[in-house]
VOTI-858616 format. One record per residue (C-alpha): x, y, z. Coordinates in nm, 4 decimals, decimal comma. Layout:
% VOTI-858616
        x        y        z
        X        Y        Z
...
% end
This chain:
% VOTI-858616
        x        y        z
 -15,4943  19,3992  -7,5431
 -15,5631  19,1325  -7,2811
 -15,2579  19,1210  -7,0547
 -15,3824  18,8890  -6,7792
 -15,6788  18,6676  -6,6987
 -15,7728  18,5052  -6,3674
 -16,0441  18,2405  -6,3492
 -16,1871  18,0463  -6,0573
 -16,4826  17,8067  -6,0556
 -16,5373  17,8129  -6,4344
 -16,5439  17,4663  -6,5952
 -16,2127  17,3012  -6,4902
 -16,0353  17,6303  -6,4180
 -15,9699  17,6611  -6,0434
 -15,7527  17,9421  -5,9045
 -15,6150  17,9785  -6,2577
 -15,4207  18,2761  -6,3922
 -15,1982  18,3506  -6,6886
 -15,0213  18,6606  -6,8203
 -15,0283  18,7304  -7,1924
 -14,7925  18,9105  -7,4265
 -14,8508  19,0078  -7,7884
 -14,8109  18,6526  -7,9265
 -14,8947  18,3490  -7,7138
 -14,8861  17,9788  -7,7984
 -15,0524  17,7322  -7,5592
 -14,9607  17,3679  -7,6201
 -15,1125  17,0758  -7,4370
 -15,2760  16,7330  -7,4716
 -15,6408  16,6668  -7,5480
 -15,8735  16,7065  -7,2530
 -15,6407  16,9151  -7,0377
 -15,8650  17,2237  -7,0657
 -15,6971  17,4553  -7,3201
 -16,0343  17,5280  -7,4781
 -16,1748  17,6311  -7,1396
 -15,9253  17,9193  -7,1296
 -16,0688  18,0423  -7,4596
 -16,4202  17,9862  -7,3250
 -16,3537  18,2094  -7,0230
 -16,2232  18,4858  -7,2511
 -16,5194  18,4390  -7,4829
 -16,7639  18,4591  -7,1915
 -16,6261  18,8015  -7,0959
 -16,6438  18,9138  -7,4569
 -17,0055  18,7994  -7,4923
 -17,1021  18,9827  -7,1717
 -17,0069  19,3082  -7,3455
 -17,2984  19,2613  -7,5888
 -17,5476  19,0120  -7,4553
 -17,7517  18,9422  -7,1469
 -17,5862  18,7291  -6,8812
 -17,8006  18,4288  -6,9756
 -17,7372  18,4708  -7,3501
 -17,3633  18,5012  -7,2925
 -17,3642  18,1825  -7,0842
 -17,5618  17,9967  -7,3491
 -17,3368  18,1016  -7,6352
 -17,0116  17,9958  -7,4709
 -16,8920  17,6830  -7,6472
 -17,0346  17,3794  -7,4779
 -17,3335  17,5627  -7,3278
 -17,6575  17,3687  -7,3555
 -17,8678  17,6077  -7,5630
 -18,1527  17,3590  -7,5885
 -18,2226  17,3332  -7,2166
 -18,0781  17,6604  -7,0934
 -17,8713  17,4740  -6,8320
 -17,5953  17,7064  -6,7094
 -17,4662  17,4668  -6,4450
 -17,2203  17,3307  -6,7007
 -17,0166  17,6497  -6,6611
 -16,9421  17,5803  -6,2932
 -16,6527  17,3669  -6,1738
 -16,7940  17,0354  -6,0543
 -16,6360  16,7301  -5,8930
 -16,8705  16,4522  -5,7928
 -17,1510  16,6093  -5,5928
 -16,9487  16,9205  -5,5145
 -16,9908  17,2339  -5,7253
 -16,8227  17,5726  -5,7018
 -17,0576  17,8256  -5,5366
 -16,9503  18,0980  -5,7784
 -16,7596  18,1818  -6,0939
 -16,4989  18,4566  -6,0761
 -16,3253  18,5984  -6,3836
 -16,0903  18,8973  -6,3803
 -15,9076  19,0538  -6,6727
 -15,6404  19,3195  -6,7046
 -15,6453  19,4985  -7,0373
 -15,5010  19,7895  -7,2319
 -15,7787  19,9741  -7,4169
 -15,7872  20,2270  -7,6972
 -15,8251  20,5746  -7,5541
 -16,0325  20,7063  -7,8453
 -16,3662  20,5322  -7,8886
 -16,7089  20,5995  -8,0387
 -17,0390  20,5340  -7,8676
 -17,3338  20,3601  -8,0323
 -17,4513  20,6952  -8,1718
 -17,1239  20,7694  -8,3489
 -17,0054  21,0278  -8,0962
 -16,6297  21,0230  -8,0299
 -16,5036  21,0286  -7,6726
 -16,1852  20,9689  -7,4738
 -16,1274  20,7240  -7,1923
 -15,9792  20,8710  -6,8747
 -15,7632  20,5627  -6,8147
 -15,6386  20,3018  -7,0606
 -15,4945  20,0271  -6,8370
 -15,7872  19,8643  -6,6599
 -15,8763  19,5710  -6,4390
 -16,2266  19,4248  -6,4747
 -16,3765  19,1589  -6,2482
 -16,7123  18,9807  -6,2382
 -16,8522  18,7089  -6,0157
 -17,1634  18,5006  -6,0696
 -17,3625  18,2644  -5,8523
 -17,6290  18,0143  -5,9453
 -17,9974  18,0473  -5,8601
 -18,2005  17,7322  -5,9085
 -18,5491  17,7252  -6,0623
 -18,8234  17,8632  -5,8399
 -19,0663  17,5886  -5,9370
 -19,1009  17,2894  -6,1661
 -19,0526  17,3588  -6,5358
 -18,8429  17,6711  -6,4809
 -18,4731  17,7107  -6,5530
 -18,1932  17,8132  -6,3217
 -17,9956  18,1294  -6,3951
 -17,6678  18,3072  -6,3327
 -17,6870  18,5817  -6,0713
 -17,4477  18,8771  -6,0829
 -17,2745  18,8941  -5,7451
 -16,9940  19,1408  -5,8136
 -16,8718  19,3708  -6,0915
 -16,5816  19,6157  -6,0713
 -16,3731  19,8171  -6,3160
 -16,0612  19,9786  -6,1742
 -15,7550  20,1486  -6,3203
 -15,3858  20,0615  -6,3095
 -15,1602  20,3673  -6,2912
 -14,8543  20,4386  -6,5051
 -14,6343  20,3747  -6,2007
 -14,7910  20,0333  -6,1419
 -14,7890  19,9350  -6,5085
 -14,4279  19,8169  -6,5172
 -14,4983  19,5470  -6,2598
 -14,8109  19,4333  -6,4471
 -14,6555  19,4248  -6,7952
 -14,3731  19,1768  -6,7512
 -14,3400  19,0776  -7,1174
 -14,0415  19,2325  -7,3012
 -14,1405  19,5713  -7,4435
 -14,0168  19,9258  -7,4849
 -14,1159  20,1420  -7,1869
 -14,0684  20,4612  -7,3885
 -14,2044  20,3544  -7,7272
 -14,4866  20,1248  -7,6145
 -14,5797  20,1486  -7,2469
 -14,5668  20,5254  -7,2052
 -14,7763  20,5719  -7,5201
 -15,0530  20,3197  -7,4651
 -15,1050  20,3788  -7,0936
 -15,2811  20,6968  -6,9879
 -15,4335  20,7611  -6,6491
 -15,6265  21,0768  -6,5739
 -15,8130  20,9234  -6,2827
 -15,7244  21,0890  -5,9543
 -15,9950  20,9555  -5,7220
 -15,9626  20,6378  -5,5118
 -16,2824  20,4886  -5,6541
 -16,2655  20,3000  -5,9816
 -16,5219  20,3290  -6,2584
 -16,7457  20,0461  -6,1355
 -16,7568  19,9283  -5,7747
 -16,9840  19,7309  -5,5418
 -17,1388  19,8125  -5,2058
 -17,3886  19,6684  -4,9624
 -17,7221  19,8507  -4,9524
 -17,9091  19,9105  -4,6279
 -18,1219  19,6012  -4,6951
 -17,8085  19,3869  -4,7240
 -17,8334  19,3459  -5,1004
 -17,5329  19,4018  -5,3262
 -17,5460  19,7120  -5,5450
 -17,3288  19,7915  -5,8467
 -17,2118  20,1539  -5,8437
 -17,1150  20,3421  -6,1610
 -16,8830  20,6321  -6,0820
 -16,8424  20,9466  -6,2857
 -16,5498  20,9638  -6,5232
 -16,2703  21,2179  -6,5061
 -16,1924  21,4066  -6,1875
 -16,5502  21,4733  -6,0875
 -16,6675  21,3276  -5,7593
 -17,0138  21,2104  -5,6756
 -17,2127  20,9269  -5,5201
 -17,2430  20,7408  -5,8505
 -17,5394  20,5639  -6,0030
 -17,6516  20,2471  -5,8281
 -17,8264  19,9353  -5,9546
 -17,9146  19,6110  -5,7737
 -17,6864  19,3255  -5,8768
 -17,9062  19,0204  -5,8174
 -18,1814  19,1244  -6,0597
 -17,9513  19,2607  -6,3321
 -18,0129  19,0962  -6,6717
 -17,6874  19,2468  -6,8018
 -17,3555  19,3602  -6,6621
 -17,2790  19,7333  -6,6440
 -17,0242  19,6824  -6,9225
 -17,2985  19,5237  -7,1325
 -17,5447  19,8092  -7,0805
 -17,3012  20,0963  -7,1480
 -17,3454  20,2449  -7,4953
 -17,3011  20,6233  -7,4665
 -17,0163  20,8699  -7,4226
 -17,1400  20,9527  -7,0710
 -16,9099  20,6815  -6,9323
 -16,6123  20,6868  -7,1720
 -16,3755  20,4571  -6,9808
 -16,6413  20,1912  -6,9253
 -16,7259  20,2237  -7,2944
 -16,3573  20,1787  -7,3853
 -16,3464  19,8561  -7,1806
 -16,6607  19,7361  -7,3585
 -16,5112  19,8089  -7,7017
 -16,1932  19,6211  -7,6102
 -16,3875  19,3152  -7,4955
 -16,5958  19,3261  -7,8141
 -16,2692  19,2968  -8,0102
 -16,1760  18,9635  -7,8525
 -16,2433  18,7437  -8,1529
 -16,2383  18,3666  -8,1838
 -16,1376  18,2687  -8,5343
 -16,3026  17,9455  -8,6423
 -16,2302  17,9814  -9,0127
 -16,4817  17,7736  -9,2081
 -16,3910  17,6831  -9,5672
 -16,7497  17,7233  -9,6886
 -16,7647  18,0786  -9,5529
 -16,4257  18,1725  -9,6975
 -16,5208  18,0363 -10,0404
 -16,8338  18,2475 -10,0772
 -16,8341  18,5561 -10,3021
 -16,9584  18,8820 -10,1496
 -17,2307  19,1142 -10,2646
 -17,1498  19,4800 -10,3219
 -17,3361  19,5559  -9,9968
 -17,1570  19,2984  -9,7807
 -16,9712  19,3888  -9,4634
 -16,6161  19,4958  -9,5394
 -16,4448  19,3278  -9,2466
 -16,3606  18,9611  -9,2037
 -16,5949  18,7721  -8,9724
 -16,4804  18,5158  -8,7178
 -16,5785  18,2335  -8,9554
 -16,3725  18,3851  -9,2396
 -16,6631  18,5353  -9,4297
 -16,6221  18,8585  -9,6323
 -16,2615  18,8205  -9,7456
 -16,3456  18,9554 -10,0974
 -16,5297  19,2617  -9,9629
 -16,2520  19,3324  -9,7128
 -15,9792  19,3049  -9,9757
 -16,1829  19,5257 -10,2098
 -16,2126  19,7921  -9,9377
 -15,8395  19,7834  -9,8760
 -15,7709  19,8107 -10,2489
 -15,9999  20,1146 -10,2757
 -15,8231  20,2768  -9,9786
 -15,4902  20,2184 -10,1525
 -15,6141  20,3936 -10,4643
 -15,7420  20,6878 -10,2627
 -15,3995  20,7131 -10,0976
 -15,2285  20,7361 -10,4356
 -15,1068  20,3780 -10,4743
 -15,2656  20,0995 -10,6762
 -15,4799  19,8017 -10,5908
 -15,2136  19,5857 -10,7550
 -14,9650  19,6907 -10,4856
 -15,1997  19,5577 -10,2192
 -15,2758  19,2374 -10,4048
 -14,9020  19,1821 -10,4520
 -14,8476  19,1964 -10,0745
 -15,1030  18,9209 -10,0169
 -14,9811  18,7155 -10,3141
 -14,6203  18,7380 -10,1957
 -14,7194  18,5974  -9,8581
 -14,9369  18,3260 -10,0134
 -14,6622  18,2279 -10,2585
 -14,4605  18,0942  -9,9649
 -14,7334  17,8319  -9,9212
 -14,8644  17,7501 -10,2716
 -14,7512  17,8292 -10,6296
 -14,9382  18,1531 -10,6958
 -14,8146  18,4712 -10,8579
 -15,1088  18,6991 -10,7949
 -15,4361  18,7737 -10,6163
 -15,7296  18,9598 -10,7690
 -16,0942  19,0461 -10,7127
 -16,3337  18,9674 -10,9968
 -16,6075  19,2315 -11,0024
 -16,9343  19,1141 -11,1575
 -17,1407  19,4316 -11,2027
 -17,4378  19,2475 -11,3470
 -17,4817  19,0240 -11,0433
 -17,3154  19,2737 -10,8057
 -17,0722  19,0130 -10,6760
 -16,7083  19,0221 -10,5641
 -16,5112  18,6992 -10,6049
 -16,1628  18,6328 -10,4704
 -15,9264  18,4879 -10,7304
 -15,5788  18,3354 -10,7012
 -15,3558  18,3390 -11,0085
 -15,1258  18,0401 -11,0496
 -14,7804  18,0601 -11,2069
 -14,9320  17,9008 -11,5188
 -15,1686  18,1972 -11,5531
 -15,4721  17,9952 -11,4459
 -15,7218  18,1986 -11,2416
 -15,8734  18,0010 -10,9563
 -16,1781  18,1291 -10,7708
 -16,1788  18,0873 -10,3921
 -16,4197  17,7952 -10,4319
 -16,1359  17,5973 -10,5955
 -15,8727  17,6609 -10,3270
 -15,7865  17,4120 -10,0531
 -15,8983  17,4609  -9,6942
 -15,5463  17,5299  -9,5672
 -15,4770  17,7781  -9,8482
 -15,7964  17,9659  -9,7661
 -15,7105  17,9858  -9,3950
 -15,3636  18,1132  -9,4724
 -15,4987  18,3655  -9,7249
 -15,7595  18,4956  -9,4793
 -15,4964  18,5512  -9,2109
 -15,2728  18,7240  -9,4663
 -15,5535  18,9700  -9,5440
 -15,6123  19,0280  -9,1710
 -15,2418  19,1027  -9,1299
 -15,2526  19,3946  -9,3747
 -15,5880  19,5287  -9,2550
 -15,4944  19,7970  -9,0036
 -15,8610  19,8290  -8,9015
 -15,8533  19,4686  -8,7770
 -15,7224  19,5093  -8,4247
 -15,7846  19,3481  -8,0894
 -15,7330  18,9911  -7,9710
 -15,7489  18,6923  -8,2064
 -15,7869  18,3476  -8,0480
 -15,7131  18,0584  -8,2838
 -15,7291  17,6864  -8,2121
 -15,5110  17,4464  -8,4083
 -15,3749  17,6905  -8,6693
 -15,1796  17,3987  -8,8161
 -15,4962  17,2449  -8,9637
 -15,4737  17,2071  -9,3404
 -15,1085  17,3158  -9,3538
 -14,8365  17,0787  -9,4743
 -14,5751  17,0202  -9,1993
 -14,3010  17,1536  -9,4259
 -14,4939  17,4818  -9,4583
 -14,5803  17,5349  -9,0917
 -14,2918  17,7799  -9,0524
 -14,4768  18,0139  -9,2890
 -14,7906  17,9916  -9,0741
 -14,5943  18,0613  -8,7550
 -14,4271  18,3600  -8,9212
 -14,7619  18,4940  -9,0447
 -14,9239  18,4712  -8,7010
 -14,6258  18,6403  -8,5365
 -14,6381  18,9188  -8,7965
 -15,0085  18,9661  -8,7227
 -14,9417  19,1023  -8,3718
 -14,8345  19,4445  -8,2545
 -14,4641  19,5229  -8,2269
 -14,4373  19,6189  -7,8592
 -14,0951  19,7741  -7,9159
 -14,2380  20,0366  -8,1520
 -14,4957  20,3143  -8,1042
 -14,8587  20,2209  -8,1678
 -15,0157  20,3788  -8,4725
 -15,1760  20,3155  -8,8121
 -14,8964  20,0790  -8,9149
 -14,8741  19,9122  -8,5748
 -15,2262  19,8562  -8,4395
 -15,2934  19,7208  -8,0915
 -15,3240  19,3577  -8,1981
 -15,2630  19,0307  -8,0164
 -15,2819  18,6552  -8,0880
 -15,3360  18,3518  -7,8648
 -15,3153  18,0114  -8,0316
 -15,3773  17,6645  -7,8900
 -15,2068  17,3737  -8,0623
 -15,1300  17,0020  -8,0487
 -14,8749  17,0095  -8,3287
 -14,5168  16,9189  -8,2332
 -14,3920  17,0981  -8,5452
 -14,5729  17,4176  -8,4474
 -14,4393  17,3986  -8,0911
 -14,0831  17,3412  -8,2069
 -14,0989  17,6343  -8,4460
 -14,2286  17,8670  -8,1723
 -13,9702  17,7393  -7,9261
 -13,6885  17,8172  -8,1697
 -13,8244  18,1535  -8,2875
 -13,9661  18,2975  -7,9656
 -13,9490  18,0648  -7,6616
 -14,0897  18,3452  -7,4454
 -14,4222  18,3001  -7,6238
 -14,4666  17,9300  -7,5472
 -14,6837  17,7995  -7,2632
 -14,7362  17,4333  -7,1792
 -15,0843  17,3420  -7,0538
 -15,0527  17,0759  -6,7846
 -15,2798  16,8921  -6,5441
 -15,2373  17,0180  -6,1880
 -15,3931  16,9291  -5,8533
 -15,4851  17,1873  -5,5903
 -15,6444  17,1562  -5,2489
 -16,0222  17,1725  -5,2459
 -16,3122  17,1297  -5,0044
 -16,3285  16,7536  -5,0674
 -15,9636  16,6772  -5,1366
 -15,7414  16,7316  -5,4403
 -15,8988  16,9114  -5,7355
 -15,7866  16,8345  -6,0900
 -15,7344  17,1561  -6,2839
 -15,4977  17,3125  -6,5379
 -15,1882  17,5305  -6,5255
 -15,0027  17,7049  -6,8091
 -14,6294  17,6711  -6,7435
 -14,3629  17,8796  -6,9189
 -14,0202  17,7536  -7,0192
 -13,7133  17,8160  -6,8033
 -13,5483  18,1524  -6,8556
 -13,8513  18,3216  -7,0124
 -14,0169  18,6382  -6,8832
 -14,2953  18,4570  -6,6991
 -14,0389  18,2328  -6,5296
 -13,8417  18,5370  -6,4204
 -14,1592  18,6613  -6,2551
 -14,1631  18,3567  -6,0306
 -14,4050  18,1342  -6,2225
 -14,3519  17,7604  -6,1922
 -14,1948  17,6371  -6,5149
 -14,2520  17,3413  -6,7437
 -13,9686  17,0919  -6,7224
 -13,8263  16,9177  -7,0253
 -14,0339  16,6053  -6,9547
 -14,3501  16,8087  -7,0098
 -14,2510  16,9054  -7,3638
 -14,0668  16,5919  -7,4740
 -14,3739  16,4731  -7,6662
 -14,3289  16,7765  -7,8909
 -13,9559  16,7267  -7,9405
 -13,9231  16,3493  -7,9891
 -14,0638  16,0948  -8,2316
 -14,3443  15,8731  -8,0960
 -14,2197  15,5559  -7,9262
 -14,3896  15,3405  -8,1895
 -14,1861  15,4976  -8,4710
 -13,8886  15,2751  -8,5492
 -13,7566  15,4555  -8,8552
 -13,6509  15,8140  -8,9089
 -13,5229  15,9727  -9,2272
 -13,2443  16,2192  -9,2601
 -13,2988  16,5087  -9,5021
 -13,2018  16,4171  -9,8578
 -12,8804  16,5749  -9,9767
 -12,8794  16,7669 -10,3009
 -12,6909  16,6065 -10,5900
% end
């Protein structure tokens, strides 16, 4: 669970920070930089798996063709930020497996991770510049400090005391930096648990990967737990073509970020139901009940073609007509995919979704808002199989979506606004996420969004001369 991110020098994010709860809705105009917040989160997530250069190239907007990483740095005119700094505070699962299937336990579960990168230009003509690792640290936040860091409304006894464990008793964190005798920066990996030692050292400037990215064994369980958490930060860009495809019997049984493998995932869940003593029909009924709030369906099924070894998702209309996924609308498929994710207890982590209103009729947006809110963890209840550590951040332009969130859970709404801060060459245009008055972030001292900043979401456009009142029933 990502509870806070701080970004400086990345795209248009300058001295930026925001605290997250379980459900978060960021609303703002085009071009303000909402997508850059997702890009910063995605960059951290990619660093958990890929080299520094690969991660930079795969962030949305990176120029893969030329390998130019300069586009990630804040730039204004001829002035460019000398470095990128990103820090994240996160709650991680204590029990993790390494890449060899060996289970292990993290010493601490509330962590703060920070990386900084500089830019090194090409050494000669025809070469490409690269990102240089300047700093990498992973520290722990104690149980006593956690209350001040977790400002969102939650149960201290049912949630906080159960998800936060800290067995670390040494001043050093799990990853730190130091200056070597030659003046170069070294990254130091410290032993887990209560054992003391000098730690393992590696030069930062020549590192192709971060320490988080290279960790894959149970020898460093807390670093591994941070890696696993960052790998679970998913960016759902649900593509209709992917969601319409049938699955082979050998397909992955978890939904991909593009929406692929819904049939195989639903089939796995149905099989687990049968093993637990209930029926597949019970599971399908849960999904169908949710989907029926959007479109006229009475059932969901999986057609199993043994000859071709294919699984096909089917929706059953109230007329009895069976419609394969290929015949469903884009919005219906997105809603259905999220409904399957909501019942899949193995699907946990952070889900980032842009414009969840796409393909949904305005009159049905309340059902989408309700579904997304149900997808997240209940932070007033204990974590467990029925309440996985799950979180959602959405970015939207829709006034209907914003109004529905404001009415249901105003604490969860953030307004992305243009802001100007002092820089080396005068005012710098950047972005700030402002909470509403009276919400938990506002109580923490954050500057709030005034009513003028959200009036575009609450009023009809100025060019609209006619409004209709709801029709009264006869």
